[in-house]
C-alpha positions in Angstrom: 191.6 110.2 62.3 191.2 113.4 64.4 188.3 113.8 66.9 186.8 116.6 64.7 186.9 114.5 61.6 185.3 111.5 63.5 182.5 113.8 64.7 181.8 115.1 61.2 181.7 111.6 59.9 179.2 110.6 62.6 176.9 113.5 61.7 177.2 112.7 58.0 176.2 109.1 58.6 173.3 110.2 60.8 172.1 112.6 58.2 172.2 110.0 55.4 170.1 107.6 57.6 167.4 110.2 58.3 167.3 111.1 54.6 166.8 107.5 53.6 164.0 107.1 56.2 162.3 110.2 54.9 162.5 109.1 51.3 161.1 105.6 52.1 158.3 107.1 54.3 156.8 109.6 51.8 155.8 107.2 49.0 153.9 105.0 51.3 152.0 107.7 53.1 148.2 107.7 52.6 147.3 110.9 54.4 149.5 113.6 55.9 148.0 115.4 58.9 148.8 119.1 59.2 147.5 120.8 62.3 146.8 124.4 61.3 143.2 125.5 61.4 142.5 123.1 64.2 144.5 124.9 66.8 143.1 126.9 69.8 143.7 130.2 71.7 144.2 131.0 75.3 143.5 134.6 76.3 142.9 136.5 79.5 143.1 139.6 81.7 145.8 140.1 84.4 144.8 142.2 87.4 146.3 142.9 90.8 144.5 142.4 94.2 142.9 145.9 93.9 141.4 145.1 90.5 143.8 147.3 88.5 145.2 145.8 85.2 148.9 144.8 85.1 150.6 145.8 81.8 153.9 144.2 80.9 153.3 140.9 82.8 155.0 137.9 81.2 152.6 134.9 80.6 154.2 131.6 79.9 152.1 128.7 78.6 153.5 125.2 78.7 152.0 122.2 76.9 151.9 119.5 79.6 152.3 116.7 77.0 155.1 118.0 74.9 156.8 120.6 77.1 156.6 123.2 74.3 156.5 126.7 75.8 154.8 129.9 74.4 155.5 133.3 76.1 153.5 136.5 75.6 153.3 139.8 77.4 150.2 141.7 78.5 149.4 144.9 76.6 148.6 148.3 78.2 145.1 147.1 79.1 146.5 144.0 80.9 145.3 141.6 78.2 147.3 138.7 76.8 146.5 136.6 73.8 148.2 133.3 72.7 146.7 132.1 69.4 147.6 129.0 67.3 148.2 126.6 70.3 148.1 122.9 69.8 145.2 121.3 71.6 146.0 119.7 75.0 146.4 120.6 78.7 148.4 123.7 79.6 150.2 125.2 82.7 150.2 129.0 82.9 152.9 131.0 84.7 152.4 134.7 85.2 155.2 136.9 86.5 155.6 140.7 87.0 158.0 142.8 89.1 156.7 143.3 92.7 154.2 140.4 92.4 154.2 136.7 93.4 154.5 134.3 90.6 151.0 133.0 89.7 150.7 129.3 88.4 147.5 127.8 87.0 147.6 124.2 86.0 145.2 121.9 84.1 143.9 124.4 81.5 142.1 122.3 78.9 142.3 123.6 75.3 140.1 122.0 72.7 140.7 122.6 69.1 139.1 125.5 67.2 138.2 127.0 70.6 139.2 130.0 72.7 139.8 129.6 76.5 139.7 132.5 78.8 142.2 132.2 81.7 142.3 135.4 83.8 145.1 136.0 86.3 145.0 137.7 89.8 148.4 138.7 91.0 149.2 139.4 94.6 151.9 141.7 96.0 155.1 139.8 97.1 158.4 138.5 96.0 158.7 136.9 92.6 160.1 133.7 94.2 156.9 133.3 96.1 154.2 131.3 94.2 150.4 131.1 94.1 149.2 127.8 92.5 145.7 127.4 91.3 144.2 124.3 89.7 141.9 125.0 86.8 138.4 123.8 86.7 138.2 120.9 84.2 134.6 121.9 83.3 134.9 125.2 81.5 132.2 127.4 80.0 133.0 128.6 76.4 132.3 132.3 76.7 134.7 133.7 74.1 132.8 132.5 71.0 129.1 132.5 70.1 128.9 129.1 68.4 126.9 126.1 69.7 129.1 123.0 69.7 129.8 119.7 71.4 133.4 118.3 71.9 133.9 114.5 71.8 137.1 113.4 73.4 139.6 110.8 72.2 138.4 108.3 74.8 134.8 108.6 73.7 135.9 108.3 70.0 137.9 105.1 70.7 135.1 103.5 72.7 131.9 104.5 71.0 130.8 101.6 68.7 130.0 103.5 65.5 128.6 101.6 62.6 131.6 100.2 60.6 133.9 102.5 62.6 132.8 105.4 60.4 134.0 108.6 62.2 131.5 110.8 60.5 128.7 109.1 62.4 130.0 110.7 65.6 127.7 113.7 64.7 124.8 111.5 65.7 125.8 112.1 69.3 124.9 115.8 69.4 121.4 117.2 70.2 119.3 117.7 67.1 121.0 115.0 65.0 119.4 112.0 63.3 120.3 109.8 60.3 119.0 107.2 57.8 122.3 105.3 57.7 122.3 101.7 56.4 122.6 98.7 58.6 126.3 98.4 57.8 128.4 101.2 56.5 131.3 100.1 54.2 134.8 101.4 55.3 136.0 103.0 52.1 135.6 106.8 51.6 133.6 106.7 48.4 130.9 104.5 49.9 130.9 106.2 53.4 127.5 107.6 54.1 127.1 111.1 55.3 123.3 110.8 55.6 123.2 112.7 58.9 120.6 115.3 59.5 121.5 118.1 62.0 118.7 120.5 62.8 116.9 118.9 59.8 119.6 119.8 57.3 121.8 117.3 55.5 123.0 118.8 52.2 124.7 121.8 53.7 126.7 120.2 56.5 130.5 120.6 56.4 133.1 117.9 57.3 136.7 118.9 58.1 139.9 117.1 59.2 142.6 119.4 60.6 140.8 122.3 59.1 140.8 120.8 55.5 137.5 120.1 53.7 136.7 116.4 53.5 133.9 116.3 50.9 134.8 115.0 47.5 133.6 117.8 45.2 133.2 115.5 42.2 131.0 113.0 44.1 127.7 113.9 45.8 127.8 112.6 49.4 131.3 111.0 49.1 134.3 111.7 51.3 137.9 112.2 50.3 139.4 110.0 53.0 138.3 107.5 55.6 140.8 107.9 58.5 141.0 105.5 61.4 138.7 106.4 64.3 141.7 105.6 66.6 143.8 108.3 65.0 141.4 111.1 66.0 142.2 113.2 69.1 139.0 115.2 69.2 135.8 115.8 67.3 133.9 119.1 67.5 130.4 119.3 66.2 129.2 122.9 65.7 125.5 123.0 65.2 125.0 126.7 65.1 126.7 130.1 64.6 130.1 128.7 63.4 133.0 131.2 63.2 133.8 132.8 59.9 137.0 130.9 59.4 135.3 127.5 59.3 131.7 128.4 58.6 131.9 127.7 54.9 128.5 126.1 54.7 125.1 127.1 56.0 124.6 123.8 57.9 126.5 122.2 60.8 130.3 121.7 60.9 131.8 118.4 61.9 135.5 119.0 62.6 138.2 116.4 63.5 141.7 116.8 64.8 144.2 114.0 64.5 146.5 112.9 67.3 150.1 114.0 67.6 153.3 112.9 69.3 154.3 113.9 72.8 157.5 113.9 74.9 156.9 110.3 76.0 156.5 107.4 73.6 153.0 105.9 73.4 151.3 103.4 71.2 148.1 101.4 70.7 147.0 98.2 69.1 143.4 97.2 68.3 141.2 94.9 66.4 137.4 95.2 65.9 135.4 92.3 64.4 131.9 91.8 63.1 130.8 88.3 61.8 127.6 86.7 60.8 128.4 83.9 63.3 127.4 86.4 66.0 124.2 87.5 64.3 120.7 86.1 64.4 118.9 85.6 61.2 116.0 87.9 60.1 112.5 86.7 61.1 111.2 86.7 57.6 114.4 85.1 56.3 113.9 82.3 58.8 110.3 82.0 57.8 111.2 81.6 54.1 114.1 79.3 54.9 116.7 81.8 53.5 120.1 81.7 55.1 121.4 84.9 56.8 123.7 87.0 54.6 127.4 86.5 54.8 129.4 89.1 56.8 133.0 89.1 57.9 134.6 92.5 58.9 138.0 92.7 60.6 139.5 96.1 61.3 142.9 96.2 62.9 145.9 98.5 63.2 148.2 100.5 65.5 149.3 104.0 66.6 152.8 105.1 67.5 153.8 108.5 68.7 156.7 110.2 70.5 159.7 112.5 70.3 162.1 112.5 67.3 165.5 111.6 68.8 168.6 112.7 66.9 172.0 111.7 68.4 173.6 114.7 70.1 170.6 117.0 69.7 167.8 117.8 72.1 169.5 116.1 75.0 167.4 117.7 77.7 164.3 118.7 75.9 162.5 117.4 72.8 160.9 119.9 70.4 160.1 117.7 67.4 157.5 114.9 67.6 155.9 112.3 65.4 152.7 110.3 65.1 152.0 107.4 62.8 148.8 105.5 62.3 148.1 102.4 60.2 144.9 100.5 59.8 143.8 97.6 57.7 140.1 96.7 56.9 139.0 93.3 55.6 135.4 93.0 54.5 133.7 89.8 53.3 130.2 90.2 51.8 130.1 87.5 49.2 133.5 88.6 48.0 136.6 89.8 49.8 137.7 93.5 49.9 140.9 94.9 51.5 141.3 98.5 52.4 143.8 100.5 54.5 144.3 103.9 55.9 147.4 105.8 57.0 148.0 109.0 58.8 151.3 110.5 59.9 152.3 113.9 61.2 
């Protein structure tokens, strides 16, 4: 067999393997995450040391987690605009003939947000560099909405009732609720009884820009994703932008996690049990036993680059993320539920 024929056979076998994986994956998927309306924008103005705008400057934005690069050029007014960027930390390179290369690291982009990153170029050789570290605390000055961003670390660590992600809205100013003592983990029974600025019926819940409310069930949700699969939550309590301001109340918007250039994973288990609970005072007084409760929630995350033999040897451009979670609830009878997200 010739070398060319052998290589073609190798590619054929590789293609068949990936096709079989795809066909096996799709039927078992519970929720597919598409990151479209949950992206952000980085914009800014490029000037020289005298304050004059610099048209035609090349701006390169690099996602620090994935290495994916976006390049744009400033217009005649020295303004650049890079929309539809995946959330994360970015490094900015600005270059123009006759100026030193400007580098700004640590630009934090939250989803459904616009970050302004201005550039000040100084005269010199392009090989010379000026490096600036971005301030991690940034003021949102490009949009008029009033919002709070909850990070992935906060989402993972905050002990919400039953691990119900929609309860994260209680963390923002002006929020209150009449949630039950224990919230069941299935979407139909999830309670959205959260009042923001006194309003409950007109609040909007989104995941990756898609509406979560079940139109045929008052107060029900379409899905109940794992809290550990959420990258960020943004609670907009006033003046939401027109692209997501579908309701007159607040907007609770979630963005799911995604893969990066390095493999990463997570395992967890959360447990609630009546063995750890004290009985109610009046139940004790009447000799009634405390109610039975056993709740086990466990699962895993896995994300990283998609590796195809002979392709993307030096740089990965395709990534995956998979989340699986099981929920076992015992309240007189046993209930099993699960949630899946992949993207």
